[in-house]
N, CA, C and O atoms as a GROMACS GRO file, in nm:
protein
  556
    1MET      N    1   1.167   0.831  -0.692
    1MET     CA    2   1.097   0.869  -0.571
    1MET      C    3   1.004   0.986  -0.603
    1MET      O    4   1.046   1.084  -0.666
    2SER      N    5   0.879   0.976  -0.561
    2SER     CA    6   0.781   1.082  -0.582
    2SER      C    7   0.762   1.160  -0.454
    2SER      O    8   0.794   1.112  -0.345
    3GLN      N    9   0.710   1.281  -0.469
    3GLN     CA   10   0.693   1.358  -0.347
    3GLN      C   11   0.579   1.459  -0.357
    3GLN      O   12   0.541   1.503  -0.466
    4LEU      N   13   0.526   1.492  -0.243
    4LEU     CA   14   0.436   1.604  -0.226
    4LEU      C   15   0.520   1.716  -0.167
    4LEU      O   16   0.635   1.693  -0.131
    5PRO      N   17   0.465   1.836  -0.158
    5PRO     CA   18   0.546   1.947  -0.108
    5PRO      C   19   0.618   1.920   0.024
    5PRO      O   20   0.730   1.967   0.043
    6ASP      N   21   0.557   1.845   0.116
    6ASP     CA   22   0.620   1.827   0.246
    6ASP      C   23   0.651   1.681   0.281
    6ASP      O   24   0.687   1.651   0.395
    7LYS      N   25   0.637   1.590   0.184
    7LYS     CA   26   0.664   1.450   0.213
    7LYS      C   27   0.707   1.377   0.087
    7LYS      O   28   0.651   1.399  -0.021
    8LYS      N   29   0.807   1.291   0.101
    8LYS     CA   30   0.855   1.211  -0.012
    8LYS      C   31   0.804   1.068   0.003
    8LYS      O   32   0.792   1.016   0.114
    9TYR      N   33   0.772   1.007  -0.111
    9TYR     CA   34   0.724   0.869  -0.113
    9TYR      C   35   0.813   0.786  -0.205
    9TYR      O   36   0.861   0.834  -0.307
   10LEU      N   37   0.832   0.664  -0.168
   10LEU     CA   38   0.905   0.570  -0.250
   10LEU      C   39   0.824   0.532  -0.374
   10LEU      O   40   0.879   0.508  -0.481
   11TYR      N   41   0.691   0.528  -0.356
   11TYR     CA   42   0.601   0.491  -0.465
   11TYR      C   43   0.473   0.571  -0.450
   11TYR      O   44   0.425   0.593  -0.338
   12LEU      N   45   0.417   0.615  -0.562
   12LEU     CA   46   0.296   0.696  -0.562
   12LEU      C   47   0.211   0.654  -0.682
   12LEU      O   48   0.260   0.648  -0.795
   13ILE      N   49   0.083   0.626  -0.657
   13ILE     CA   50  -0.007   0.587  -0.765
   13ILE      C   51  -0.133   0.672  -0.756
   13ILE      O   52  -0.181   0.702  -0.647
   14GLU      N   53  -0.188   0.710  -0.872
   14GLU     CA   54  -0.310   0.787  -0.876
   14GLU      C   55  -0.430   0.696  -0.902
   14GLU      O   56  -0.422   0.602  -0.982
   15MET      N   57  -0.540   0.724  -0.834
   15MET     CA   58  -0.664   0.648  -0.852
   15MET      C   59  -0.782   0.744  -0.847
   15MET      O   60  -0.766   0.863  -0.821
   16LYS      N   61  -0.902   0.689  -0.872
   16LYS     CA   62  -1.025   0.767  -0.871
   16LYS      C   63  -1.133   0.690  -0.796
   16LYS      O   64  -1.147   0.569  -0.814
   17VAL      N   65  -1.209   0.759  -0.712
   17VAL     CA   66  -1.319   0.697  -0.638
   17VAL      C   67  -1.431   0.663  -0.736
   17VAL      O   68  -1.471   0.745  -0.818
   18ARG      N   69  -1.480   0.541  -0.725
   18ARG     CA   70  -1.592   0.495  -0.808
   18ARG      C   71  -1.720   0.499  -0.724
   18ARG      O   72  -1.716   0.481  -0.603
   19ASP      N   73  -1.832   0.523  -0.790
   19ASP     CA   74  -1.961   0.538  -0.720
   19ASP      C   75  -1.988   0.424  -0.623
   19ASP      O   76  -2.032   0.448  -0.511
   20TYR      N   77  -1.964   0.301  -0.664
   20TYR     CA   78  -2.001   0.186  -0.582
   20TYR      C   79  -1.913   0.170  -0.458
   20TYR      O   80  -1.941   0.085  -0.374
   21GLU      N   81  -1.808   0.251  -0.444
   21GLU     CA   82  -1.723   0.246  -0.326
   21GLU      C   83  -1.777   0.334  -0.212
   21GLU      O   84  -1.723   0.334  -0.101
   22CYS      N   85  -1.884   0.408  -0.241
   22CYS     CA   86  -1.939   0.500  -0.143
   22CYS      C   87  -2.057   0.436  -0.069
   22CYS      O   88  -2.127   0.350  -0.122
   23ASP      N   89  -2.076   0.480   0.054
   23ASP     CA   90  -2.186   0.428   0.134
   23ASP      C   91  -2.304   0.523   0.128
   23ASP      O   92  -2.305   0.617   0.049
   24LEU      N   93  -2.403   0.500   0.210
   24LEU     CA   94  -2.527   0.577   0.210
   24LEU      C   95  -2.503   0.726   0.232
   24LEU      O   96  -2.580   0.809   0.183
   25GLN      N   97  -2.398   0.761   0.307
   25GLN     CA   98  -2.369   0.902   0.334
   25GLN      C   99  -2.300   0.972   0.217
   25GLN      O  100  -2.274   1.092   0.223
   26GLY      N  101  -2.269   0.898   0.112
   26GLY     CA  102  -2.206   0.957  -0.006
   26GLY      C  103  -2.056   0.969   0.005
   26GLY      O  104  -1.994   1.040  -0.075
   27VAL      N  105  -1.995   0.903   0.102
   27VAL     CA  106  -1.850   0.905   0.117
   27VAL      C  107  -1.796   0.764   0.101
   27VAL      O  108  -1.870   0.666   0.111
   28VAL      N  109  -1.666   0.754   0.077
   28VAL     CA  110  -1.603   0.624   0.060
   28VAL      C  111  -1.618   0.543   0.188
   28VAL      O  112  -1.587   0.590   0.297
   29ASN      N  113  -1.665   0.420   0.173
   29ASN     CA  114  -1.676   0.328   0.286
   29ASN      C  115  -1.536   0.299   0.340
   29ASN      O  116  -1.442   0.284   0.262
   30ASN      N  117  -1.523   0.291   0.471
   30ASN     CA  118  -1.391   0.277   0.533
   30ASN      C  119  -1.311   0.158   0.480
   30ASN      O  120  -1.188   0.168   0.469
   31ALA      N  121  -1.375   0.048   0.447
   31ALA     CA  122  -1.303  -0.071   0.400
   31ALA      C  123  -1.231  -0.046   0.269
   31ALA      O  124  -1.131  -0.112   0.240
   32ASN      N  125  -1.280   0.048   0.190
   32ASN     CA  126  -1.218   0.074   0.060
   32ASN      C  127  -1.080   0.139   0.071
   32ASN      O  128  -0.997   0.123  -0.018
   33TYR      N  129  -1.055   0.212   0.179
   33TYR     CA  130  -0.922   0.270   0.197
   33TYR      C  131  -0.817   0.158   0.208
   33TYR      O  132  -0.706   0.171   0.156
   34GLN      N  133  -0.854   0.051   0.276
   34GLN     CA  134  -0.762  -0.063   0.284
   34GLN      C  135  -0.739  -0.123   0.146
   34GLN      O  136  -0.628  -0.163   0.112
   35ARG      N  137  -0.844  -0.130   0.066
   35ARG     CA  138  -0.830  -0.182  -0.072
   35ARG      C  139  -0.739  -0.092  -0.155
   35ARG      O  140  -0.656  -0.141  -0.231
   36TYR      N  141  -0.755   0.039  -0.139
   36TYR     CA  142  -0.668   0.132  -0.213
   36TYR      C  143  -0.522   0.109  -0.177
   36TYR      O  144  -0.435   0.105  -0.263
   37MET      N  145  -0.497   0.093  -0.048
   37MET     CA  146  -0.360   0.070  -0.002
   37MET      C  147  -0.307  -0.063  -0.054
   37MET      O  148  -0.190  -0.073  -0.093
   38GLU      N  149  -0.392  -0.165  -0.055
   38GLU     CA  150  -0.349  -0.296  -0.105
   38GLU      C  151  -0.315  -0.287  -0.254
   38GLU      O  152  -0.213  -0.342  -0.297
   39HIS      N  153  -0.398  -0.219  -0.330
   39HIS     CA  154  -0.370  -0.204  -0.474
   39HIS      C  155  -0.235  -0.134  -0.495
   39HIS      O  156  -0.158  -0.174  -0.582
   40ALA      N  157  -0.209  -0.032  -0.416
   40ALA     CA  158  -0.081   0.039  -0.428
   40ALA      C  159   0.036  -0.054  -0.397
   40ALA      O  160   0.139  -0.049  -0.465
   41ARG      N  161   0.022  -0.140  -0.295
   41ARG     CA  162   0.131  -0.233  -0.263
   41ARG      C  163   0.154  -0.333  -0.376
   41ARG      O  164   0.268  -0.366  -0.407
   42HIS      N  165   0.046  -0.380  -0.437
   42HIS     CA  166   0.060  -0.474  -0.550
   42HIS      C  167   0.130  -0.407  -0.668
   42HIS      O  168   0.219  -0.466  -0.730
   43GLU      N  169   0.090  -0.284  -0.698
   43GLU     CA  170   0.154  -0.211  -0.809
   43GLU      C  171   0.300  -0.180  -0.777
   43GLU      O  172   0.386  -0.185  -0.865
   44PHE      N  173   0.328  -0.149  -0.651
   44PHE     CA  174   0.466  -0.126  -0.608
   44PHE      C  175   0.550  -0.251  -0.632
   44PHE      O  176   0.662  -0.242  -0.684
   45LEU      N  177   0.498  -0.366  -0.593
   45LEU     CA  178   0.568  -0.492  -0.614
   45LEU      C  179   0.598  -0.513  -0.763
   45LEU      O  180   0.708  -0.553  -0.800
   46GLU      N  181   0.499  -0.486  -0.847
   46GLU     CA  182   0.521  -0.500  -0.992
   46GLU      C  183   0.625  -0.401  -1.043
   46GLU      O  184   0.700  -0.432  -1.135
   47SER      N  185   0.629  -0.281  -0.983
   47SER     CA  186   0.730  -0.183  -1.025
   47SER      C  187   0.871  -0.231  -0.994
   47SER      O  188   0.969  -0.185  -1.053
   48LEU      N  189   0.882  -0.327  -0.899
   48LEU     CA  190   1.011  -0.386  -0.864
   48LEU      C  191   1.040  -0.511  -0.946
   48LEU      O  192   1.142  -0.578  -0.926
   49GLY      N  193   0.950  -0.543  -1.041
   49GLY     CA  194   0.972  -0.656  -1.129
   49GLY      C  195   0.922  -0.789  -1.075
   49GLY      O  196   0.969  -0.894  -1.119
   50ASP      N  197   0.828  -0.786  -0.981
   50ASP     CA  198   0.778  -0.910  -0.923
   50ASP      C  199   0.627  -0.902  -0.911
   50ASP      O  200   0.568  -0.796  -0.932
   51ASN      N  201   0.564  -1.013  -0.876
   51ASN     CA  202   0.420  -1.015  -0.848
   51ASN      C  203   0.390  -1.136  -0.761
   51ASN      O  204   0.473  -1.226  -0.746
   52PHE      N  205   0.271  -1.137  -0.703
   52PHE     CA  206   0.237  -1.243  -0.608
   52PHE      C  207   0.225  -1.380  -0.673
   52PHE      O  208   0.256  -1.480  -0.609
   53GLY      N  209   0.182  -1.386  -0.798
   53GLY     CA  210   0.175  -1.514  -0.868
   53GLY      C  211   0.313  -1.576  -0.885
   53GLY      O  212   0.331  -1.695  -0.860
   54ARG      N  213   0.409  -1.496  -0.927
   54ARG     CA  214   0.546  -1.545  -0.943
   54ARG      C  215   0.604  -1.588  -0.809
   54ARG      O  216   0.668  -1.692  -0.798
   55MET      N  217   0.580  -1.507  -0.706
   55MET     CA  218   0.630  -1.542  -0.574
   55MET      C  219   0.574  -1.676  -0.529
   55MET      O  220   0.646  -1.760  -0.476
   56HIS      N  221   0.443  -1.695  -0.549
   56HIS     CA  222   0.380  -1.821  -0.509
   56HIS      C  223   0.441  -1.939  -0.583
   56HIS      O  224   0.465  -2.045  -0.525
   57ASP      N  225   0.465  -1.920  -0.712
   57ASP     CA  226   0.527  -2.026  -0.791
   57ASP      C  227   0.666  -2.063  -0.739
   57ASP      O  228   0.711  -2.176  -0.756
   58LEU      N  229   0.732  -1.967  -0.676
   58LEU     CA  230   0.865  -1.992  -0.618
   58LEU      C  231   0.856  -2.047  -0.475
   58LEU      O  232   0.958  -2.076  -0.412
   59GLY      N  233   0.732  -2.062  -0.426
   59GLY     CA  234   0.714  -2.117  -0.291
   59GLY      C  235   0.698  -2.014  -0.182
   59GLY      O  236   0.696  -2.049  -0.064
   60TYR      N  237   0.688  -1.886  -0.220
   60TYR     CA  238   0.673  -1.777  -0.123
   60TYR      C  239   0.532  -1.721  -0.125
   60TYR      O  240   0.472  -1.704  -0.231
   61ASP      N  241   0.480  -1.693  -0.007
   61ASP     CA  242   0.350  -1.625   0.003
   61ASP      C  243   0.361  -1.516   0.109
   61ASP      O  244   0.406  -1.540   0.221
   62ALA      N  245   0.320  -1.395   0.071
   62ALA     CA  246   0.320  -1.282   0.164
   62ALA      C  247   0.181  -1.270   0.224
   62ALA      O  248   0.080  -1.284   0.155
   63PHE      N  249   0.177  -1.245   0.354
   63PHE     CA  250   0.051  -1.229   0.425
   63PHE      C  251   0.053  -1.101   0.506
   63PHE      O  252   0.153  -1.066   0.568
   64VAL      N  253  -0.059  -1.031   0.505
   64VAL     CA  254  -0.074  -0.914   0.590
   64VAL      C  255  -0.088  -0.965   0.734
   64VAL      O  256  -0.172  -1.049   0.763
   65ALA      N  257  -0.004  -0.913   0.821
   65ALA     CA  258  -0.005  -0.954   0.961
   65ALA      C  259  -0.079  -0.853   1.049
   65ALA      O  260  -0.134  -0.889   1.153
   66ARG      N  261  -0.078  -0.727   1.007
   66ARG     CA  262  -0.141  -0.623   1.089
   66ARG      C  263  -0.176  -0.504   1.000
   66ARG      O  264  -0.101  -0.469   0.908
   67VAL      N  265  -0.291  -0.444   1.027
   67VAL     CA  266  -0.334  -0.324   0.955
   67VAL      C  267  -0.379  -0.220   1.058
   67VAL      O  268  -0.459  -0.249   1.146
   68GLU      N  269  -0.325  -0.100   1.044
   68GLU     CA  270  -0.368   0.014   1.125
   68GLU      C  271  -0.401   0.126   1.028
   68GLU      O  272  -0.318   0.164   0.946
   69ILE      N  273  -0.523   0.178   1.037
   69ILE     CA  274  -0.563   0.289   0.950
   69ILE      C  275  -0.627   0.398   1.035
   69ILE      O  276  -0.717   0.372   1.115
   70ASP      N  277  -0.578   0.519   1.017
   70ASP     CA  278  -0.639   0.637   1.079
   70ASP      C  279  -0.708   0.715   0.967
   70ASP      O  280  -0.646   0.750   0.867
   71TYR      N  281  -0.836   0.743   0.986
   71TYR     CA  282  -0.916   0.814   0.887
   71TYR      C  283  -0.917   0.962   0.921
   71TYR      O  284  -0.947   0.999   1.035
   72LYS      N  285  -0.886   1.046   0.823
   72LYS     CA  286  -0.872   1.190   0.848
   72LYS      C  287  -0.987   1.270   0.786
   72LYS      O  288  -1.054   1.347   0.856
   73ILE      N  289  -1.010   1.253   0.657
   73ILE     CA  290  -1.120   1.319   0.586
   73ILE      C  291  -1.181   1.217   0.491
   73ILE      O  292  -1.118   1.116   0.458
   74SER      N  293  -1.302   1.242   0.448
   74SER     CA  294  -1.371   1.147   0.360
   74SER      C  295  -1.354   1.184   0.213
   74SER      O  296  -1.366   1.300   0.174
   75LEU      N  297  -1.325   1.083   0.133
   75LEU     CA  298  -1.328   1.099  -0.012
   75LEU      C  299  -1.471   1.076  -0.059
   75LEU      O  300  -1.549   1.007   0.007
   76LYS      N  301  -1.505   1.136  -0.175
   76LYS     CA  302  -1.638   1.122  -0.232
   76LYS      C  303  -1.626   1.072  -0.376
   76LYS      O  304  -1.518   1.073  -0.435
   77SER      N  305  -1.739   1.028  -0.430
   77SER     CA  306  -1.741   0.977  -0.566
   77SER      C  307  -1.680   1.077  -0.663
   77SER      O  308  -1.711   1.196  -0.661
   78GLY      N  309  -1.592   1.026  -0.748
   78GLY     CA  310  -1.527   1.110  -0.848
   78GLY      C  311  -1.398   1.173  -0.803
   78GLY      O  312  -1.321   1.221  -0.886
   79ASP      N  313  -1.372   1.176  -0.672
   79ASP     CA  314  -1.245   1.233  -0.624
   79ASP      C  315  -1.128   1.156  -0.682
   79ASP      O  316  -1.129   1.033  -0.688
   80ARG      N  317  -1.029   1.229  -0.724
   80ARG     CA  318  -0.904   1.168  -0.765
   80ARG      C  319  -0.811   1.176  -0.644
   80ARG      O  320  -0.814   1.272  -0.567
   81PHE      N  321  -0.728   1.073  -0.629
   81PHE     CA  322  -0.641   1.069  -0.513
   81PHE      C  323  -0.515   0.990  -0.545
   81PHE      O  324  -0.510   0.913  -0.641
   82TRP      N  325  -0.416   1.012  -0.462
   82TRP     CA  326  -0.292   0.934  -0.469
   82TRP      C  327  -0.288   0.841  -0.349
   82TRP      O  328  -0.345   0.869  -0.244
   83VAL      N  329  -0.219   0.731  -0.367
   83VAL     CA  330  -0.176   0.650  -0.253
   83VAL      C  331  -0.024   0.651  -0.259
   83VAL      O  332   0.035   0.601  -0.355
   84GLY      N  333   0.038   0.706  -0.157
   84GLY     CA  334   0.183   0.709  -0.147
   84GLY      C  335   0.228   0.606  -0.045
   84GLY      O  336   0.159   0.580   0.054
   85LEU      N  337   0.344   0.549  -0.070
   85LEU     CA  338   0.394   0.452   0.028
   85LEU      C  339   0.544   0.463   0.045
   85LEU      O  340   0.619   0.500  -0.046
   86ASN      N  341   0.583   0.430   0.165
   86ASN     CA  342   0.722   0.410   0.201
   86ASN      C  343   0.728   0.274   0.270
   86ASN      O  344   0.626   0.224   0.318
   87VAL      N  345   0.844   0.214   0.273
   87VAL     CA  346   0.856   0.078   0.326
   87VAL      C  347   0.984   0.065   0.406
   87VAL      O  348   1.087   0.124   0.372
   88HIS      N  349   0.976  -0.015   0.511
   88HIS     CA  350   1.096  -0.045   0.590
   88HIS      C  351   1.078  -0.181   0.656
   88HIS      O  352   0.967  -0.235   0.662
   89ARG      N  353   1.187  -0.236   0.706
   89ARG     CA  354   1.183  -0.364   0.775
   89ARG      C  355   1.174  -0.342   0.925
   89ARG      O  356   1.236  -0.251   0.979
   90GLU      N  357   1.096  -0.427   0.991
   90GLU     CA  358   1.092  -0.436   1.138
   90GLU      C  359   1.100  -0.585   1.170
   90GLU      O  360   0.999  -0.655   1.168
   91GLY      N  361   1.219  -0.633   1.198
   91GLY     CA  362   1.238  -0.776   1.222
   91GLY      C  363   1.203  -0.855   1.098
   91GLY      O  364   1.253  -0.826   0.989
   92VAL      N  365   1.115  -0.955   1.113
   92VAL     CA  366   1.076  -1.038   0.998
   92VAL      C  367   0.970  -0.969   0.913
   92VAL      O  368   0.938  -1.016   0.804
   93ARG      N  369   0.916  -0.859   0.960
   93ARG     CA  370   0.807  -0.791   0.891
   93ARG      C  371   0.857  -0.686   0.793
   93ARG      O  372   0.959  -0.619   0.814
   94LEU      N  373   0.781  -0.673   0.685
   94LEU     CA  374   0.798  -0.562   0.593
   94LEU      C  375   0.682  -0.467   0.623
   94LEU      O  376   0.566  -0.507   0.614
   95VAL      N  377   0.713  -0.344   0.659
   95VAL     CA  378   0.612  -0.249   0.702
   95VAL      C  379   0.595  -0.140   0.597
   95VAL      O  380   0.691  -0.076   0.554
   96PHE      N  381   0.470  -0.121   0.557
   96PHE     CA  382   0.434  -0.018   0.458
   96PHE      C  383   0.367   0.097   0.532
   96PHE      O  384   0.265   0.078   0.599
   97ASP      N  385   0.424   0.216   0.519
   97ASP     CA  386   0.362   0.338   0.569
   97ASP      C  387   0.294   0.402   0.448
   97ASP      O  388   0.361   0.440   0.352
   98GLN      N  389   0.161   0.413   0.453
   98GLN     CA  390   0.086   0.456   0.337
   98GLN      C  391  -0.008   0.571   0.370
   98GLN      O  392  -0.068   0.575   0.476
   99ASP      N  393  -0.018   0.665   0.275
   99ASP     CA  394  -0.111   0.777   0.285
   99ASP      C  395  -0.203   0.776   0.164
   99ASP      O  396  -0.160   0.748   0.053
  100VAL      N  397  -0.330   0.806   0.187
  100VAL     CA  398  -0.426   0.830   0.080
  100VAL      C  399  -0.448   0.981   0.078
  100VAL      O  400  -0.491   1.039   0.178
  101ILE      N  401  -0.417   1.046  -0.036
  101ILE     CA  402  -0.415   1.191  -0.044
  101ILE      C  403  -0.510   1.240  -0.152
  101ILE      O  404  -0.496   1.201  -0.268
  102ARG      N  405  -0.606   1.324  -0.116
  102ARG     CA  406  -0.699   1.381  -0.213
  102ARG      C  407  -0.623   1.481  -0.301
  102ARG      O  408  -0.554   1.569  -0.250
  103LEU      N  409  -0.634   1.465  -0.432
  103LEU     CA  410  -0.558   1.550  -0.524
  103LEU      C  411  -0.602   1.696  -0.522
  103LEU      O  412  -0.518   1.785  -0.532
  104SER      N  413  -0.732   1.721  -0.510
  104SER     CA  414  -0.783   1.857  -0.525
  104SER      C  415  -0.721   1.957  -0.427
  104SER      O  416  -0.700   2.073  -0.462
  105ASP      N  417  -0.691   1.912  -0.307
  105ASP     CA  418  -0.635   2.004  -0.207
  105ASP      C  419  -0.514   1.946  -0.134
  105ASP      O  420  -0.462   2.008  -0.041
  106LYS      N  421  -0.468   1.827  -0.176
  106LYS     CA  422  -0.352   1.759  -0.118
  106LYS      C  423  -0.371   1.725   0.030
  106LYS      O  424  -0.273   1.713   0.103
  107LYS      N  425  -0.497   1.710   0.074
  107LYS     CA  426  -0.524   1.672   0.212
  107LYS      C  427  -0.518   1.521   0.226
  107LYS      O  428  -0.562   1.447   0.138
  108ILE      N  429  -0.463   1.476   0.338
  108ILE     CA  430  -0.454   1.333   0.365
  108ILE      C  431  -0.588   1.282   0.414
  108ILE      O  432  -0.643   1.331   0.513
  109ALA      N  433  -0.641   1.183   0.343
  109ALA     CA  434  -0.770   1.123   0.378
  109ALA      C  435  -0.753   1.009   0.477
  109ALA      O  436  -0.836   0.989   0.565
  110ALA      N  437  -0.646   0.934   0.463
  110ALA     CA  438  -0.622   0.821   0.553
  110ALA      C  439  -0.472   0.794   0.561
  110ALA      O  440  -0.397   0.817   0.466
  111VAL      N  441  -0.431   0.744   0.677
  111VAL     CA  442  -0.292   0.707   0.702
  111VAL      C  443  -0.292   0.562   0.747
  111VAL      O  444  -0.364   0.524   0.840
  112GLY      N  445  -0.211   0.480   0.680
  112GLY     CA  446  -0.207   0.339   0.715
  112GLY      C  447  -0.067   0.289   0.745
  112GLY      O  448   0.032   0.340   0.693
  113LYS      N  449  -0.063   0.190   0.830
  113LYS     CA  450   0.061   0.117   0.859
  113LYS      C  451   0.025  -0.030   0.846
  113LYS      O  452  -0.051  -0.084   0.926
  114ILE      N  453   0.081  -0.093   0.743
  114ILE     CA  454   0.047  -0.232   0.713
  114ILE      C  455   0.174  -0.315   0.724
  114ILE      O  456   0.275  -0.285   0.661
  115SER      N  457   0.167  -0.420   0.805
  115SER     CA  458   0.281  -0.510   0.824
  115SER      C  459   0.254  -0.641   0.751
  115SER      O  460   0.145  -0.696   0.759
  116ALA      N  461   0.355  -0.689   0.680
  116ALA     CA  462   0.344  -0.815   0.606
  116ALA      C  463   0.456  -0.909   0.648
  116ALA      O  464   0.566  -0.866   0.682
  117VAL      N  465   0.425  -1.038   0.645
  117VAL     CA  466   0.526  -1.140   0.670
  117VAL      C  467   0.531  -1.232   0.548
  117VAL      O  468   0.440  -1.233   0.464
  118LEU      N  469   0.639  -1.307   0.540
  118LEU     CA  470   0.659  -1.395   0.426
  118LEU      C  471   0.674  -1.539   0.473
  118LEU      O  472   0.748  -1.569   0.566
  119VAL      N  473   0.600  -1.626   0.407
  119VAL     CA  474   0.604  -1.769   0.436
  119VAL      C  475   0.663  -1.840   0.314
  119VAL      O  476   0.626  -1.811   0.201
  120GLN      N  477   0.754  -1.932   0.339
  120GLN     CA  478   0.812  -2.013   0.232
  120GLN      C  479   0.777  -2.157   0.259
  120GLN      O  480   0.811  -2.213   0.363
  121ASP      N  481   0.708  -2.218   0.163
  121ASP     CA  482   0.664  -2.356   0.176
  121ASP      C  483   0.596  -2.381   0.310
  121ASP      O  484   0.617  -2.484   0.375
  122GLY      N  485   0.511  -2.285   0.351
  122GLY     CA  486   0.432  -2.301   0.472
  122GLY      C  487   0.499  -2.261   0.602
  122GLY      O  488   0.438  -2.273   0.708
  123LYS      N  489   0.624  -2.214   0.597
  123LYS     CA  490   0.695  -2.177   0.719
  123LYS      C  491   0.737  -2.030   0.715
  123LYS      O  492   0.782  -1.980   0.612
  124LEU      N  493   0.720  -1.963   0.829
  124LEU     CA  494   0.758  -1.823   0.839
  124LEU      C  495   0.907  -1.806   0.811
  124LEU      O  496   0.990  -1.881   0.864
  125THR      N  497   0.940  -1.708   0.728
  125THR     CA  498   1.081  -1.680   0.698
  125THR      C  499   1.128  -1.560   0.780
  125THR      O  500   1.051  -1.496   0.851
  126ARG      N  501   1.255  -1.532   0.768
  126ARG     CA  502   1.310  -1.411   0.830
  126ARG      C  503   1.294  -1.290   0.738
  126ARG      O  504   1.334  -1.179   0.774
  127GLY      N  505   1.236  -1.312   0.620
  127GLY     CA  506   1.211  -1.202   0.528
  127GLY      C  507   1.322  -1.171   0.432
  127GLY      O  508   1.328  -1.062   0.376
  128GLU      N  509   1.412  -1.266   0.411
  128GLU     CA  510   1.524  -1.242   0.320
  128GLU      C  511   1.476  -1.205   0.179
  128GLU      O  512   1.538  -1.123   0.111
  129TYR      N  513   1.366  -1.264   0.137
  129TYR     CA  514   1.311  -1.232   0.004
  129TYR      C  515   1.274  -1.084  -0.004
  129TYR      O  516   1.291  -1.022  -0.108
  130PHE      N  517   1.223  -1.028   0.107
  130PHE     CA  518   1.192  -0.886   0.111
  130PHE      C  519   1.318  -0.804   0.083
  130PHE      O  520   1.315  -0.705   0.009
  131ASP      N  521   1.429  -0.846   0.144
  131ASP     CA  522   1.555  -0.773   0.123
  131ASP      C  523   1.595  -0.775  -0.025
  131ASP      O  524   1.644  -0.675  -0.077
  132GLN      N  525   1.575  -0.889  -0.091
  132GLN     CA  526   1.606  -0.899  -0.234
  132GLN      C  527   1.518  -0.804  -0.314
  132GLN      O  528   1.566  -0.740  -0.408
  133LEU      N  529   1.390  -0.796  -0.279
  133LEU     CA  530   1.299  -0.705  -0.349
  133LEU      C  531   1.341  -0.560  -0.329
  133LEU      O  532   1.348  -0.482  -0.424
  134LEU      N  533   1.369  -0.524  -0.204
  134LEU     CA  534   1.404  -0.386  -0.174
  134LEU      C  535   1.535  -0.344  -0.241
  134LEU      O  536   1.558  -0.226  -0.266
  135ALA      N  537   1.620  -0.441  -0.271
  135ALA     CA  538   1.745  -0.410  -0.341
  135ALA      C  539   1.718  -0.362  -0.483
  135ALA      O  540   1.805  -0.300  -0.545
  136ASN      N  541   1.598  -0.389  -0.536
  136ASN     CA  542   1.562  -0.346  -0.671
  136ASN      C  543   1.514  -0.202  -0.678
  136ASN      O  544   1.484  -0.151  -0.786
  137ILE      N  545   1.506  -0.135  -0.564
  137ILE     CA  546   1.457   0.002  -0.562
  137ILE      C  547   1.565   0.094  -0.620
  137ILE      O  548   1.681   0.090  -0.581
  138GLN      N  549   1.520   0.176  -0.715
  138GLN     CA  550   1.611   0.271  -0.777
  138GLN      C  551   1.625   0.394  -0.687
  138GLN      O  552   1.524   0.450  -0.644
  139PRO      N  553   1.749   0.438  -0.658
  139PRO     CA  554   1.767   0.556  -0.571
  139PRO      C  555   1.716   0.684  -0.634
  139PRO      O  556   1.725   0.790  -0.573
   0.00000   0.00000   0.00000
């Protein structure tokens, strides 16, 4: 488990803003924050020993059901940042609480809540596969 001074995260990954992710105003375009969060979720899944290709081969497909992002401050080209995440279940959904944090001053740039559901062979599941994945988390 990784942590900042006032918050603990189940998973934390460092990234860097690339020039092409910025818009005319010189700040990261809002859509890229969602991409950063998605990349963190994919890396988190791999840290648990799984990936979407393997899941698909087993007949499972995860889909984002809902995305909520609150933008706090803007990142700029060259900024280094972390994406931290925590995860919990809400019914059939796996919910990721994610923060994008600028490294230079530890300020939160964006806060996201992303809900995912799991389909097996084309049918919505109760998310049992999620429970198996979460069991792989090291305390």
